[in-house]
N, C-alpha and C positions, 0 to 999 in steps of 0.2 A: 329380751324382747323390747322393741322401741315403745315409748309412751309419749303421750301429749296430755298435759294437765288441763282439764276443763272443769270449772267450778270447784277447784281444789282437789279434784279426783284424777289420779293418773289413769288415762285411758290406754289400754294395751291394744296395739294393732299390728297387723302384718300386711306387707305390701309387696307385690311381685314387680318384676322389672318391666319397664315400658316396652311396648311393641310398636310395630309400624302403624297400628291403628290409633286414631286420636281419641277413641272411646275408652273411658275408665269405668270399671264396674265396682260399685260399692255395695258390700253385702251387710245387711242389718239383721241380726238374729232375733229370735222370739223370747217369750217370757220363760224364765228359769233355765235358759240355755246359754250358749256362748258362741264365739266366732268359730269354734272348732268344727261345727257341723257343716260349714261351707267348704271344707277342704276337698271333698270329692268333686264339687263343681269347679273349684279353682284349679285343681289339677288338670281338668279338661279344657278350661277356658283361658288359662294363663298364656298359652302359646299365641293366642290371638288378641287378647286384651289385657291391659294392666288391671290387676285386681287388688282391692283393699277390703280387708275384713277387720272388725274391731269388736271389743266387748263393750256393751252398753254400760253406762254408769250404774254400779252396784251389782253387776253380773260378771260371771267369769273371773278374769283377773283384774278388771277395772273396779277395784274395791276402795271404798272410802277408808280413811285411816282407822276408824273404830273397828271395821271388819278385819283389816289386816292385823290389828293388834290382837283381836280375839283368836284369829287363826294361828298366831305364832305362840300361843300359850296352851297349857294343858286345859282340856275341857272341864269346866266346873258347872254342872247343871243348875245348881242353886243360884250362882251368879248370873247365868244366862236368863233364868226365869225373872230376875229383877232388872233386866236390861232396860235402859231408858227408851228403847224402841217400843216397848209396850205402851208408853205414854202416847207416842205418836199413833200407835195402832188404835187407841181409843179415840183420838182426835179424827183419824181417818174414818173410822166406823161411824162417828157422829156426822161427818160430812157426807157420807156415802149416799143418803137418800135424796140429796139435792137434785132438782130437775133443771135449775137455772144456775148460771155462774154467779159467784159473788164478785161483783165488779170485774167481770171477765177473768176470774181466778187471779186475784192479786197475789203478789209475791208472798204476802203474809198467810195465804191459805196453806194448810198443811199438805194439800195435794199439788200445789203449784210446781214444786221442783221435780215432781214425778209425772207431770202431764206429758202427753204425746208431743205437744208443741215444744216443751222444754227439751225433750230428748232430740227433737229435730234441730233445735238450736245448737245442741252439743255437736251434732253432725256437721252443722255449718261451720263451727269452729275448727273441726278436724280438716274439712276441705280447705279452709283458709290457711291453716298452718302447714298443710302439705302442698299448697299451691296447685290444687286441682280446680281448674276453671270450668270443666265440662265433665259430667258423669251421668251414668245410668245407675239407678238405685234398685237393688234387688232385696226385698224384705220378706221375712218369713213370719207369718202369724202377727203377733204384736209389732214385730219389726216392719211389717208391711204398712201398718198404720203410721209408724214413725217416718217411713219413706214417703208416704203420701203427704204428710205434714211438711216434710223438708222440701218436697217439690213445690208446695204452695208458698213456702217462705223464700225459696231460692229459684225462682222461675228462669233466671238467666244461666244458672249453673247446672240445674238438673234437666237432662235431655229427655228422660223418660223414666217410668217406674214399672217394675215387674213384681207383682205380689204373689207369694207362694202361700197357699193355705190361709189366705186372709179374705175376710168377707164381712157380712153383717149389715148394719144399718137398720135393723129391726129390733126394737126393744120388747122382749117378752118378759114381763115383770117377774113372774114366779120362777122362770128358768134362770134369769139373771140373779135373783136373790139367792137361789140354791147354789149357783156357781160361786158367787161372792162369799157365801158362808163357808162353803167347802174349801175355797181357796185360802181364806183367812186361817182356817183350822190347819190346813196343810203347812202354810208358811210358818206358823208359830210352833209347830211340832217337828223341828228338823235338827235334832242333836247332831253335832259334827261327827260323833262316833258312828253314825248310821252308815257312812260310806265304808266302814271297815267290817260290817257284818258280812260274813261269807255268803256268797251266792245271791245276795239281795238284788244285785243288778239284773238277775234273770227276770224279775218282775217288769223291768223296763224294756225287755226285748219285744213285747207286744203291746205295751201301753200306748194307746192312741194311734197305732200304726195299722196299716192294712196287710202287712206281711211281717214276718219275724226279721228283726235287724240283728246284725252281728253283736256278739257279747261285748266287744270293745266299745261299740257305740252305746250300748245299754249302760256300761260302766261309766262312760262320760256323762250320760244323762243323770246318773245317781250323784256323781261328784258335783255337777253344776247345780243340781237341785239343793244340795246341802250347803254349798258355799255362797249362794246368792245372799246379798245383804238384805236383812229383814225389812228395813224401811223401804228400800227400793222395790222389793218384791210385793209388799203390801200396797205401796203407793201406786205403782203401775197397774196393779190389779183393780184397785178401787176407783182410780181415776178413769181408766179406759172403759169401765163397765157402768158408769152412771148413765141414766136415761139421756141426759143432756149430751154427753160425749158420743153415745151411740148414734143419736140422731144428727150429730154434726158430720159424721162420716160421709153420708150421701151428698150433702151440700159441698163438702170439700172436694170429692171426686168430680162433681158436676162442674166446678169452676176451673179445674185444671185444664190447661191447654196443651200440655205435653201428652204424648201417647202413654196410656196406662193399660197394662195387661195383667191378667189374673190366671194363675195356674192352680187347679183344684185337684184334690185326690178323691176319686170316686168312693173310697171307703173311709174317708176322713170323719171320725166320730166327733171331733172338736169343732170343725168348721165344714159342715156339709155343703156339697156343691151348690145346692139351691140358694144358700146364703151368700156364697161367693158370686153367683150370677146376679143376685139382687144388688149387691154393691156395685158390681161391674156395669150394671144396666144404666147407671147414672152418668157414665162417661159417653161422649159422642161416638167413640169407636164401637160401642156395643151394637148400635143400630137395632135392627129387628132380629138379627140372627146370632147375637152373642159373639161377634167376631173377635172380641178381645178376651175371650175365656177359652182356656184349654184344659180339658179334664183327662187325668191319667187313670186308666183302669187299674184295679187291684192296688191302689195306693192310698195310704193313710195320711196322717198329719205331718210326717217328716219326709216330704217328697224329695228333698235334696239328699237325704241319706238312703231312702228306700229306692228311688229311681233316678240316680244322678245322671245316667246317660241320656234319658229322655228329657230331663229338665235342662241339662247343659245344651242339648241340641236345640231345644225350643228358645232358650235365651240367645244363642248364637244367631238363630234365624230372625228373631225379633229385632235385635240390635243391628244385625247386618243389613236388614231391610229398611232401617230407619232413615 
C-alpha cells in the first residue's frame, strides 16, 4: 500500500484513477476507525470522481514507529501497562479542563500534535505531495471536523466540505465530562488479544448504528479499535472535546466561504440530528430552512456503511451541482 510520511509517520492511502471530472473526493475517517469504511462509497463514486482515502495519523495503518514495534511482538500485558503513553495520558488529563488555549496551543502543549488543526495540516501535506490542487472533502464524525479545519486552512484548494454524522458546537459540561472519562477508560483498556476473542465482533454490529451492519464490518471495527495508537486516540479525544474547541467549531463554520453540507442519521445516538443542525446553522447555506442538512431515516452513526447508496447519491448530487 502506498505511503507518504508526515511528521515522521507513514500515512497509508489509496487513490483511484482520474476520471473526466476535475473534482477529486478526499475521504477523512472518524475516531478509532480507518479508511476502510469509505470503500462502499468509493466503489459507487470512483467511476465519476477520483477518490482518495487515507488513515489518520495514529489510526488504521498509519502508525507511529512505537505502535508498529508493539504490534510486531508478542503481547506482554505487564509491559504495556508501563508504556510511556501513560505519562502523556496524565499530561493530557491535566490539560483537559482548560477553557482557553495556552498561547494558541503552542507546539509544547501535549495536545498540540493531536489537535484538529494539526490533523488538517497533515491533510494539506498529503494534497501537496499528491499534486491535488482542487478537492472536495468528505469527513465522518471527527473526520468532519478535520475536513472543516482543512477547508479553513486551504481555501484555494478545498472546493467544499460534506460532513457525515458530524455536528455539535454546544458544550454540555456534564455530558462531555462523562464522555471523556468513558473514552479515556476505553482507550486504556484495549489489549491486542481482544481482537482474537471469538464472536466479540458481534457487539459491534449494533453499537452506535441504526441498523445491524454486516459481521465483516463489525470485525473491522474491532480491529481498528484495538490497533489505534494510544497517544493519538487519547489526544484526539481530549483535544476535540474541550470547551474551547467545542465553541470554536461554530466560528469555524461561519467563516468558511466554500459550500458546507451535513448528512445526519435519524437514529444516530452519538451525534443526534439536532446537534448536526445546530452546527450547520452557522453556515450561510443553512438559511431558515436547513438547506445544507440531509437526514437519513433509520440510520445511525456509520452512514457510509449503513446507507452507502443514499450517501453516495447525495454526494454525487452536491458535488455535481457545485
